[in-house]
Phi, psi and omega in degrees: 000133180282143178289154179296146180293144176282123183302330181285349182255001184272127180270122181245133173256140179241118182258125178250125184252135175234072192299328185269014180248012184225166173252171179305331181269358179245144173249120179256037174244129184233135183264133179233149168293160177303315183294319180299313181304322184288359174282357171250117179299326179302308185283324180303314183297320177294318181296321186289346181255017179251157172285160178296131182209169177269341184217138173229141179234124179233133169259123180279128179311132181306324184296345178274341184226023178309134172071014177266135180286157176301315182298323175293319179299322178292322177294317177304315181295326174294318177294318177300317182278346178081022178268353179219117175245024181298151176294135186294328185285346178275001186249109183262349184255006177242151177273090185296327179300312179296324181293318180296316180296325177293317173305319181287323181294321177266010176053056178289146187294126180285000171282347171287121188304317181292326174296316177302315181294321182292317180294328179283325181279329182229082184298153180296150175280143179264000000 
């Protein structure tokens, strides 16, 4: 009999889908490690209510990313994953206000330096 898998040794991928933000030649599905995905309180809450698995798929409600361009969504994902820490004020080709609102909608962790900088430059609406 095989031993039960150790939950700490299971590799989990989290796929986040933004279906209304892509064209047929663009993919608005992004793969995250479990820990990277948990930098969003929105996604973390969903994950904490799931059974143990190796893959999770979530479709983000359109109301949370309405009117955001694909290029801005890709930059947002880079900030979320920590693959781009460029200063937000150095970026003239992205809609930083919409990226900030998306960070706030998905409740990205403010310990991520770029998220902290975005929230300071574009405070959340009350």
